[in-house]
N, C-alpha and C positions, 0 to 999 in steps of 0.2 A: 569752403569748399576746393578739392582739387579742380586742377583746370582740365583735367578731365570730366569731373565732375559737372564741371557749369558746361561743360558742351553738350554733353548727355541731357543737360536738362535746357538748352538752349536749341536742338532740335526738337525735343519735346515741343516747345513752348509755341516754337514757329510753326510748326508743324499743326499743333492743334488753330492756330492763328489761321492758316492759311485755308485749313479744312473750312474754318465757317462761312457760311453762305452769304452773297453777295449784299442780300440784305440787312447781315448783321453786322458790315461792316458802318463804319461812320462816311458821311457824306461831306464834300468839301464845305465849310462852315461859307453863307452867304458873306460874309463880313471877311472873309480871307479873300473873295473874291473881288469885291470890292476894294480891299486895301490893294490888293495888287494892281486892280486898276488905277488906282490915283497915284500910286506911290512907283513904279516901275520904270519912271524915264528917271526921277531920281535916284534912282538905287543905280539905273547905270552910270548916271555920272557922277555918283561919290565914287564907284566904283575905277570910272575911268581917270577919275583925279587923282585917286590914291595910286592907280598904276603909275602912270606918269612921272609920280614922285615918289618912287620907294624908297626904303629906310628899311639899312639893315637890323638885326638885332641888338637890343639894347640902344640903338642909338633912334627912336622913333618919335623924334621930336616934334616934326610937323604933325604927322599922322594921328599922334594922341592928342595936339592941340583941338586941331579939327573936330575929332570925336568928340571932345571935351566941350567946345562951341557948339556943338551938335545938340547935344543933348539938353543944354541949358536953354538952347532956342526950343526945345520942348518943353519946356519949365522944370527939367527934371534939374537934381543937386549933385554931379558927379563929385565922385573922387578922383585924384588926381595923382600923381609919382609914386604909384603904387608897384614896388618892382620894377623901379625907375620911370619906366612913362608908362605906366598901366592905368585904365582909365575903368572905374565900379561905379556905375548909380542903379538905384534901386527905384521901381513903378509899384507904387501901391493902389492896388485896386481898392474900388469904392464897397466890396464886399469883402465880409472873412473868405478865408480858404487858403489852398499850401500855399508853399514856397519853393517856387524852383529858379535854376538858376541857368543862363544862355551863355555860350562863350561864343569869341572870335578872337581869332589871332590877326598882327598887325604887320610882322615883319616882313622881310623881303631876305633876296639870295643873292649872293656875288656873282650874277653871272650878267654875261654883256649881252641886251636884248638882240633878237634877229626877229623880230617878225614884222617889222614893216607895217607895223600901225599907225593911224595919225596919231596917236597917244603914245607911243613907244617910249618909254625910258630911257632917256640920254644921261642919269643922274651915274655918278663915280664916287669913291669912297675908299677907302684903306681899310684892307681887311689880312691880321697876316703879314703885315710888314711890304705890302705891294699894292698900289691903286687900282681896283679893279672896277667892272661895270656891276650895276646893280640893277636886280630887273624882280618885279615879282610875276616868277616863276612857278610859285605853287601853287597861286588863285589867293592869298591871304587878302588882296583889295579887293577879290568876293566878298572874303567872308565879311571881311569890316562892314562893306557898304548894305551885305545883307541884314547886318544885325542892326547898323541903323535905322532900315528899313521898318523894321520887326517892332522895333523900339518905337517908333512914331505912330506905327498902327496899334498899338499896346497902348500907348498915352493917351489914344483919342478916344479910346473905348473904357477907359480904365474907371470912369465911376461906376458900369455896371460888370466891371472884372474884378475877379473873386481872388483871394489871393494878394501873392507881392512874386516880380520877378526883380531876379537880380541880371544884371546886363554886365559883362565881365571883356572886356578891349582885353587882351592879353598881350603882353611883348613877349620876343624873343622864344618864339614858339622852334625855331629853329637850332635852338642852342647859343648861350650867351658865347661871347667870346672866352678865349683862354683864359682863365683867374680871374674870370670875371662870374657874379651868380645872376638869375634871373628866370624868367620863364614863368611857367603854373606853380614848379616851388617852392619860389621867392613869393609869389603872391597868396600863396595860401600861408607859408610861415610866417608870415606880415598883417597876418588874421583874416583876409577876406572873406572868409565863413564861421569866423568866431562869432558874433552874434547876429547872423542869416546862415540857419542851417537850412538849406535847403534839401528837399523831400528827391528832387529829382534835380539832374544836370544833363541840358542838352546841346551837340553840335552837330558840326556838319563840314566836310570838305568836298570842293570840287575836285575832281577825279577822273583824267584822260581815258583812263580803260575804261568807263562807261560812258554809254554813248547819251547825248544830250535829251533830255527829255523824261531819263529811268531814272532810279535811285538804287542804292547797293544796299544793303543790310543785313547784319548775320547778328542774331543773338551771341553771348558768349567771348571767344578770346577773337577778334578781329584783325589786330594789326600788331605787328613783333616787341618786343622789349626791344632798347636800342642804346649798347655802351659805345665810346670810343676808346681806342688806344693807340697809344704811342711806341716806337721805339727808335732808340737809337744806336744805331750799330757804330762801333769806336774802332778806328783803325789808328796807322799814321801815314803821316803825309809823303810823298813821295815824286819825285819826276815823273810822270807821264813814260819816257824811256826806259825806266829801271823800276820796273816794279816789286822787284826783289829788295829792294832797298825801303820799303815798307811793307805795312800792312792793308790790301784795299778792300775797305770797306763800301764801295759798292758790285762789287765780286760779290761781298759778302751776303750783304743786301738783298741782292738780288735770287740768291741760293734762298736765302730764308724767305721772302716772296713765294718764289715755288714751290717748296716743303709745304708753308702753312696750307697752300692747299690740300694736302690730302687730311687736315683735319676735320671737315666736312666732309671731304669725298671718302675717307676712309677710318677714322675715328668719331663719327660720332652717328646715332641712330636717326638719318631721315627719314625711315620710315615710321618711325613715334611723331615727330615734329618734325617742320622743317627747320633750317639754322641756316645762318652766311657769316663769312669770314670775309669784308672786303675791305682791301688798300686803297685810301683816296687820293694818296697822295706821297712821293717820293723826292725827297729835296737831298743836293748833297753836290759838291764841288760849286767851280765857277769858268774854270778855265781848263782845256781841251786838253789840255799837256799838264797835267797836274793832277794826280790823284789824292783826293782830299783826305783830312784826319775820322772825318764822320758822314753818316747818312742817316736824314732823319725819314721815318715811314709813320706815317698816320692812317689809322682806319676806321671799320667799326664792324661790329659782330651785333648780328640781331637773333634773338631765340624769343622762345614760348615757355621754356620749362626754367623753372633756376636752377634744377641738376645738371641740367645740358650746358646753360649758363656759364657755370662755375666749371664744371670738366672743359669747357675749350678755351677759359680763361686759364686755367692749369695747363692744357696742351700747346696756348701759343706762346706762354712765357717758356717753356720745357725745350718747344723748336727755337725757339730766336736763340736762348742760353745755347744750345748744341751745335748750331748750325755757323753760330758767330765763334765756339771755340773749335770748331771744325779748320776755320780760315785765321785762326789766330787773332781773333777781333773779340771784342768786347760787348756786351750789351747793356742797356739801359731801359728794363721793361714798367712802362706804366699800365697796366692793365687791371681794371678800366683807368682810365686818368680823369675823368672827373663822374658828376652822378648822370646814371642814364634814366631812361626811360623806363618804366612797369611796360608791361605789355596792356594795351587798349582792350580792354573786356566791359563787352556791354552788358549788360544786367538782363539776364534771360526775362524774368518776367513784365521790367518795362518795354524791351521791346517787343514782344506779344502784344503788350497793351497799347503799343502804340502803331503796329503796324497798318493797323486798318487804317489810322491817320495819314500815313504814308501815300496808299493805296487808293486814297480818295483825292490826295493831288492830282497823281499824274494814270492811274486808272492800275490795278492789282495787274497786270498783265506787264506792267513796266516798272514792277517793284520787284525784285530779286537777289539772291544769297552768293555772295561773292567766295571766292575762296580767301583764304587763309593771306593776309597780305603782310608781306615782309618792311614795308615802311613803317614808321612809328609816331608817335606822338603823345605830347606831355599833357593831353587830353587827360590820358591817363593817371594822373594824379587827380585833376578830379575824383575820376570812378569807383578813386579810393574814398572818398569821405564822402560820396553820395550815390543812390542808384543813377548809374550813367547810360545815354543814349546817343552814339555817333554814328553818322549816317553818311554816304557817299552819295555826290549829284552830279549826274553825268556832264561834262565840258566838251566832249568833241562832237563837232558838226556832223550831220546827217552828210551823208555821200563819204565820209572819213572813215576809215576801219580803224575803232580806237587800240587796236592789235598794233597798229605799225604808227601814230598819230605822234607827236612829240609829246614826251609825258612829261609830269611837273618835275620839277627842276633843269628841262632842257631851256636853253636860250628860245628855242621855238615855237615853246608853248603858248599855245591859243587856246581863250577862252572862249567858247559859242555862250552869248549873252543870254542867250534864251537860259541858260544855269542860274542865270540870277532870278528869273522870274520863278523857276522850280524851288530854288532853292527858300525865297523869301517867301511863298506859300507854304513849301512843308515844316519850316520853322513855326512861324506863327501857326499852323492849324498843327501840329503837336504842341503849341504851347496853350492855345487855347481848348484841347480837346483832354489836357491834363489836368489844367486848371478848373473848368468844372466838371470833374469828375464824371468817370464810368457814363454810360445812359444806360438809363432805367433805373 
């Protein structure tokens, strides 16, 4: 099914679900409310511990160890070392029923925290050859704590639970380091679904642009495909006082960055679907009076359409080569320079089915359909293996405008911890409603 067709089906399915009378919707399960009351502080404690001790992608040694230890305390038998530091465990219910998978990501970002929280991170690590601060600036600490809480709740009711639940604690969602494999693609390549084929996969993400107490979800396309690129502009080194003695890759790179902005603004039909070309790092030179041999540019491309994606790849190569040639420089272009993430697409039928479950947790008036998001998620790869639902949980405290609040990936990103309770109840509610089957 094409992306446009999926979008049409998604809108119809969600419209039908929203049109149902309130009495037709699911009610919050009493066992969800009871589990939330019992485990709320434990989830907060887990999240704060992970927040204070963040680890970069493919380096989640402590985090995965704690996750595995907690699962063993629950009586589960987790498998560790999947995709380096991934952890997987299966909860077997006491009754026959469907199989589902629940996923949480565990890695942090190379960001120096500036929140002033009492449990703020002071961790540092090496990233791209530099010592950097490390912070859970995206909320993966919350996701890990929430899934541990849901696991504990499900284990407590497993004797009456229909079906089976796979818990997937995933490393390297933010992307493995250059020249390393990792993340969802590696977990799938190592066969986590080979002997356990889920009927549905669920995941969530705390989100700064959603107010605390609300949930954002849409069927069909939700988040963009993501691809990394790298461009090396090669000139010829010379003294800064006589630029005519060499070829200046800095000037060529600056011209290239500016010209590349026309790829989206003038060459891409963004009336069809949005797209983004962003340069995230420019590195070249080391001294004020030396023109260097080369400059490295790295960045990201975000798209929703495969044809647009390939055209942007071609346009970026074309711009890079011709702008560099105009300066007498050369380029080494890698577009993409690694395996990217496909668009995150929520299964329309699954979204419509579970929408009342989300509404039961926070009220129908607090569940809304967000616009397309240019951020990306390798949760999308799980969605290629089974029908998937991914939703956003509000992270910004009342009284703060979500439009201006520090965003995910900001050193000042602060999670309103009511998101932990909402995320816990929402994930547990959709799990139980799915496992017990449609009402009636």
